[in-house]
C-alpha positions as MATLAB code, in Angstrom:
seq = 'LDSAGDLTISDGNLVVANNHGISFAASSDVTGVISELLDDYEEGNFVATDPNSNYTFGTAAGAYQYFSYTKVGNMVCCHGQVHIRTGSGTFGISLPFTPRAQWSSGGQAQDVGYANGAVRLYDIDTPSDGIDYSVMTTNGVAQIALYASRDNATSTKMDDISSGSYISFSLTYTTAT';
ca = [
     -25.725  -10.026  -26.413;
     -27.159  -13.275  -27.116;
     -30.960  -14.348  -25.839;
     -29.547  -15.835  -21.939;
     -28.470  -12.592  -21.893;
     -24.984  -12.795  -21.913;
     -22.385  -10.717  -24.086;
     -19.617  -12.201  -25.152;
     -17.009  -10.334  -26.991;
     -15.211  -12.023  -29.360;
     -11.612   -9.424  -29.921;
     -10.909   -6.123  -29.079;
     -11.653   -4.643  -25.022;
     -14.556   -3.624  -23.190;
     -13.937   -0.099  -22.904;
     -16.437    1.798  -20.083;
     -16.626    5.655  -19.353;
     -14.681    7.705  -16.464;
     -16.592    7.540  -13.573;
     -18.367    3.723  -14.286;
     -17.996    0.300  -14.006;
     -19.822   -3.034  -13.276;
     -22.035   -3.314  -10.582;
     -22.416   -5.642   -8.600;
     -25.707   -4.131   -6.441;
     -28.396   -7.336   -7.141;
     -25.763   -9.307   -5.120;
     -25.595   -6.553   -1.436;
     -25.408   -9.069    1.238;
     -24.346   -6.997    4.461;
     -25.352   -3.326    5.638;
     -23.422   -0.831    5.785;
     -22.420   -1.283    2.344;
     -20.102    1.623    0.819;
     -20.237    0.415   -3.130;
     -20.775   -2.233   -5.103;
     -18.854   -1.042   -8.060;
     -15.848   -1.781   -9.720;
     -15.059    0.984  -11.257;
     -11.228    1.162  -11.673;
      -8.008   -0.830  -12.784;
      -4.281   -0.663  -13.383;
      -1.512   -1.764  -12.887;
       2.395    0.058  -12.876;
       5.601    0.567  -11.308;
       6.550    3.255   -9.539;
       9.915    4.923   -8.199;
       9.808    4.382   -4.689;
      11.233    8.680   -2.610;
      10.965    8.970    0.886;
       8.654   11.436    1.440;
      10.791   13.328    4.234;
      13.835   13.929    1.895;
      16.249   12.095    4.375;
      17.209    8.870    2.140;
      17.818    7.945   -1.164;
      17.218    4.533   -1.981;
      18.830    2.003   -5.573;
      22.315    1.409   -6.145;
      24.695    3.298   -8.406;
      23.133    1.257  -11.156;
      19.335    1.936  -10.163;
      17.740   -0.899   -8.884;
      16.386   -1.618   -5.987;
      13.659    1.592   -6.050;
      11.174    0.400   -8.295;
       7.751   -1.421   -6.942;
       5.241   -2.717   -8.479;
       1.605   -2.502   -7.898;
      -1.872   -3.097   -8.359;
      -4.754   -1.436   -8.148;
      -8.539   -3.436   -7.514;
     -10.970   -0.394   -6.978;
     -10.044    1.008   -3.793;
      -7.502   -2.057   -2.862;
      -3.401   -1.627   -3.808;
      -1.296   -4.275   -3.605;
       2.499   -3.506   -4.049;
       5.468   -5.040   -3.800;
       9.655   -4.795   -4.296;
      12.525   -4.219   -2.461;
      14.404   -0.858   -2.248;
      17.815   -0.293   -1.198;
      18.923    2.776    1.133;
      22.205    4.298   -0.550;
      22.322    6.793    1.728;
      20.282    9.069    4.594;
      19.625    9.024    8.249;
      16.323   10.216   10.101;
      13.241   10.207   10.209;
      12.427    7.428    7.739;
      10.038    6.681    5.114;
       8.826    5.102    1.326;
       6.481    6.845   -0.930;
       3.117    4.487   -2.000;
       1.720    4.985   -5.116;
      -2.093    6.588   -4.177;
      -2.964    7.391   -1.107;
      -4.465    5.525    2.182;
      -8.270    5.836    3.144;
      -8.217    8.521    6.178;
     -10.087    8.255    9.483;
     -13.396    8.528    9.472;
     -15.937    8.744   12.093;
     -19.048    6.497   12.807;
     -21.219    6.548   15.974;
     -18.917    9.212   17.084;
     -16.299    6.732   17.091;
     -12.866    7.258   15.144;
     -13.013    4.095   12.575;
      -8.728    4.241   12.355;
      -9.552    2.289    8.632;
      -6.246    4.042    6.645;
      -4.124    1.457    8.784;
      -2.310   -0.891    7.125;
       0.259   -3.304    8.140;
       2.444   -5.544    5.477;
       5.447   -8.163    6.128;
       8.447   -6.745    5.419;
      12.664   -8.564    4.995;
      14.807   -7.018    6.430;
      18.987   -7.523    4.813;
      21.839   -5.721    7.242;
      19.313   -3.613    9.813;
      20.337   -3.186   12.968;
      16.926   -3.713   14.844;
      16.062   -2.890   18.390;
      17.010   -5.515   20.744;
      14.047   -6.475   22.233;
      12.008   -6.353   18.911;
      10.237   -9.330   18.028;
       8.192   -8.976   14.361;
       8.613   -6.419   12.426;
       6.689   -4.986    9.422;
       5.569   -1.595    7.575;
       2.433    0.435    8.686;
       0.530    2.706    6.370;
      -0.703    5.703    8.265;
      -4.994    7.397    7.860;
      -4.459    9.749    5.182;
      -0.066   10.160    4.517;
       0.859    8.398    1.090;
       4.144    6.502    3.199;
       5.015    3.908    4.743;
       6.579    3.339    8.235;
       8.969    0.814    9.578;
       7.800   -0.578   12.773;
       9.229   -3.289   15.118;
       6.675   -5.324   17.113;
       7.376   -5.720   21.150;
       6.670   -8.090   23.733;
       4.220   -6.164   26.037;
       4.706   -3.109   24.875;
       4.641   -0.848   22.622;
       6.434   -1.118   18.987;
       8.280    1.139   17.969;
       9.151    3.335   14.620;
      12.519    2.191   12.858;
      14.307    5.320   12.215;
      18.072    6.045   10.851;
      18.002    2.755    8.439;
      21.879    2.258    7.932;
      23.044    2.821    4.298;
      23.665   -0.560    2.103;
      20.232   -2.031    4.135;
      17.335   -3.698    1.971;
      14.016   -3.650    2.655;
      11.680   -5.910    0.956;
       8.111   -5.621    1.654;
       4.439   -6.532    0.338;
       1.389   -4.346    0.955;
      -2.538   -4.051    0.670;
      -4.471   -1.085    1.596;
      -7.387    0.913    0.823;
      -7.518    4.331   -0.747;
      -9.589    6.697   -0.331;
     -11.429    6.262   -4.145;
];
């Protein structure tokens, strides 16, 4: 610790006890702040599965079923690509952390657990009136679904994805913790 109050670690890591972190409380800028404590950081990979148990992912050699993620505080960024090996019916891809659930403010439901991400589809039969495609989380559900946006109509959840198809996506969402 120098005379200016700066801490320098010349070698090694700064280790913070569990449930503690770096406080930014001195910089509170807006009303409605929930937390100013950075208390989590994690990088990793996870094996994508279908939480509905309708699909298997990956090639015979085991490729195209792994995703990478980075979690900073309650924000999770994940990306990867799955190969649809077999399956039919309701489609979903597991997430490494559960998205934040809906909460209420002033008697109104706040759907903070919804997030949409970019998607690339390969060898997938899409709805004829689809104009845009995305992956989406739902309040408190640890999986994403595939959606087609339609002109002047509600979006359509896409199920019954063909075997041999590929879905690549990138998504950022908030968790409860």
